[in-house]
C-alpha positions as CSV (number, residue, x, y, z in Angstrom):
1,M,-33.6,10.9,-7.8
2,Q,-30.8,12.6,-6.7
3,Q,-30.1,11.2,-3.4
4,A,-30.6,7.8,-5.2
5,N,-27.3,8.9,-7.5
6,Q,-25.5,10.2,-4.5
7,T,-25.7,6.8,-2.3
8,S,-24.6,5.0,-5.4
9,I,-21.5,7.1,-5.9
10,K,-20.4,7.3,-2.6
11,S,-18.8,3.9,-1.5
12,K,-19.9,3.2,2.2
13,K,-17.3,2.5,4.7
14,I,-17.2,-0.9,6.4
15,K,-16.4,-1.8,9.9
16,L,-14.4,-5.2,10.2
17,D,-13.0,-7.4,12.9
18,F,-9.8,-7.8,13.2
19,K,-9.4,-9.6,16.3
20,N,-6.7,-12.3,16.2
21,S,-4.5,-10.9,13.8
22,K,-1.2,-9.9,12.9
23,Y,0.1,-6.4,12.6
24,A,2.6,-5.1,11.1
25,T,3.7,-1.2,9.4
26,G,5.0,-0.6,6.3
27,R,7.0,2.9,5.1
28,R,7.4,3.8,1.1
29,K,8.2,7.7,0.9
30,R,5.8,9.6,2.9
31,S,3.4,6.9,3.3
32,I,3.1,4.8,6.0
33,A,0.7,1.7,6.5
34,K,-0.8,0.1,8.9
35,V,-1.7,-3.9,7.8
36,W,-3.9,-6.2,9.6
37,V,-3.8,-10.1,8.6
38,K,-6.0,-13.2,9.3
39,K,-7.5,-16.5,8.5
40,G,-9.9,-15.2,5.6
41,S,-11.5,-15.8,2.2
42,G,-9.2,-12.9,0.2
43,N,-10.8,-9.6,1.1
44,I,-8.3,-6.6,0.7
45,H,-9.8,-3.1,2.5
46,V,-8.0,-0.1,2.6
47,N,-9.2,2.3,4.7
48,G,-12.4,1.0,5.3
49,L,-12.8,0.8,1.8
50,K,-12.4,-2.3,-1.1
51,M,-9.3,-2.1,-2.1
52,N,-10.7,-2.0,-6.0
53,E,-12.3,1.1,-4.8
54,Y,-9.9,3.1,-3.2
55,F,-6.9,2.4,-5.7
56,K,-8.9,2.7,-9.6
57,R,-5.9,1.9,-11.0
58,P,-4.8,-1.9,-11.7
59,V,-1.1,-1.4,-11.6
60,H,-1.5,-0.3,-7.8
61,Q,-4.1,-3.3,-7.7
62,I,-1.3,-5.8,-8.7
63,I,1.3,-4.1,-6.8
64,V,-1.2,-4.5,-3.3
65,T,-1.9,-7.9,-3.9
66,R,1.5,-8.8,-4.7
67,P,2.7,-10.9,-1.8
68,L,-0.3,-12.7,-1.1
69,E,0.0,-14.0,-4.9
70,I,3.9,-15.0,-4.7
71,S,3.3,-16.5,-1.3
72,E,0.4,-18.6,-3.0
73,V,-2.1,-17.6,-0.1
74,S,-4.3,-14.8,-1.8
75,T,-7.8,-16.7,-1.4
76,T,-6.6,-17.7,2.4
77,Y,-5.9,-14.4,4.1
78,D,-8.1,-11.4,4.7
79,V,-6.2,-7.9,4.6
80,K,-7.2,-4.8,6.6
81,C,-5.0,-1.7,5.6
82,S,-5.2,1.9,7.5
83,V,-3.0,3.9,5.2
84,K,-2.2,7.6,5.6
85,G,0.6,10.1,4.0
86,G,2.0,10.6,0.4
87,G,0.3,9.4,-3.0
88,L,-1.6,6.4,-4.3
89,S,2.1,4.9,-5.3
90,G,3.8,5.4,-2.2
91,Q,0.5,4.0,-0.2
92,A,0.7,0.9,-2.3
93,G,4.6,0.7,-2.0
94,A,3.8,1.3,1.8
95,I,1.0,-1.6,1.9
96,I,3.6,-3.9,-0.3
97,L,5.7,-3.8,3.0
98,G,3.6,-4.1,5.6
99,L,1.7,-7.2,4.0
100,S,4.6,-8.7,3.8
101,K,6.1,-8.3,7.5
102,A,2.3,-9.7,8.5
103,L,2.3,-12.6,6.7
104,I,5.8,-13.2,7.9
105,L,4.8,-13.2,11.7
106,H,1.4,-15.1,10.7
107,D,3.2,-18.2,8.9
108,E,7.0,-18.0,9.0
109,N,7.4,-20.5,5.7
110,L,6.3,-17.8,3.6
111,K,9.6,-15.4,4.7
112,Q,11.5,-17.4,1.7
113,N,9.6,-16.2,-0.9
114,L,8.6,-13.0,0.1
115,K,12.7,-12.4,0.9
116,K,13.5,-13.7,-2.4
117,D,11.5,-11.0,-4.1
118,K,12.9,-8.3,-2.2
119,L,9.2,-7.5,-0.4
120,T,10.5,-7.6,2.9
121,T,12.8,-4.6,3.5
122,R,12.1,-1.0,2.6
123,D,12.7,1.3,0.0
124,S,14.3,3.8,1.2
125,R,14.4,6.3,-2.0
126,V,12.8,9.7,-1.5
127,V,12.7,13.1,-2.8
128,E,15.7,14.7,-3.3
129,R,15.6,18.4,-1.7
130,K,15.9,21.3,-3.9
131,K,18.8,23.2,-3.7
132,Y,19.7,27.2,-3.8
133,G,20.1,28.7,-7.1
134,H,18.3,26.0,-8.8
135,R,15.1,25.3,-10.4
136,K,14.1,21.7,-8.9
137,A,17.0,19.2,-7.0
138,R,19.5,19.4,-9.8
139,R,17.6,21.3,-13.1
140,S,19.5,24.7,-13.2
141,F,17.8,28.1,-14.4
142,Q,18.3,28.1,-18.1
143,F,22.4,30.5,-18.8
144,S,21.7,33.2,-21.1
145,K,24.8,34.9,-22.3
146,R,23.5,38.0,-23.7
């Protein structure tokens, strides 16, 4: 009984064949995403898992599929992503950039729509470093007059 429960909880990583595909890299915060795109049926795999299994929150799922929906090719391409570093939000942002670049390499006509929605430029915002004499980057310690 326990073995059956463990196999249903633990998802199996799928070995994917992505020969003759286009490759691009995307970055966001501390995350780096390697993205491969090829003609297919609209499957998206992240780190060997289906996108719905890797990104549990619907917000992240919507973010990842955004470039495909904007260019209206969500059922035309298969996507394979390898993401590392950062949190889920940064990883989703990195996948967006990598996916947009790979789609443009595959079909140059998609560039106009993706660029209009600013999906082809890197979001360079990163966490500000902590300064000495402060509790956080800008937050000071509480001042005591007495």
